N, C-alpha and C positions, 0 to 999 in steps of 0.2 A: 579424415575424420570431419562428421558432419558437424556443422554449428548449431543446429537446432535439432536435438534428440527429444524424446517425449517428455522426459522429466524437465529438460529446459522450458519446453512448451507450457508444461503444468506450473511452473514456477513462475513465468510471466504472467498466465492467466490468473494466478492467484494474487499477483502483485496488482494487476490493474483492477480485479475485482474488490480489493479492498483500500486501494488508495484513493484518496479525498478526490471527488471528481474534477473539481477546478477551484481557483481562488474565488470565484464568483459564489460560490457555495459558502465560502469562510465570510466573505463580506456580507452575505444575507445573514448568516449567524451574528455577524456583529452589529448588523442594523437592527436586528429582532431583538437582540438583548442588551444593547448599547453599552456593551463593555468588551473589551478584548480579551477576558478570561475564557469564555466558553469557546470562541473560535481556536483558541491555542491549545485549551485541551482535547478538543476534538481532532485537532490536526497532529497532536503529540499522541493520541490513543490510536488515531488511525495508521500513522507511521510504525509504530510499534507492531500494531497487529500485523500489518502488511509483512514487515520484514521477518517476525516471528514465523508467520504461517508460509511464506515463501523460501526461507532459507534452507529448510529440510529438504524441499525439492531440489533446490540449486545445489547442495552437498551431495545429493544422490548422483547427479550429473558427474560429479568428480571421480566418485568411485565406480562408474560403470564404464 
């Protein structure tokens, strides 16, 4: 059994495409807005979006 089939590769690419680039981005948002609210909202939204879009591709891998 191969570790990385095409569906797994697509799931990983989607995960990296939607994930927050780095904590420096969150720190820059914190400095720009002077609050922790917007970086937290951005991190949460990006985390949810990442897993919601990557999960179907990962689940397809299970059924192939």
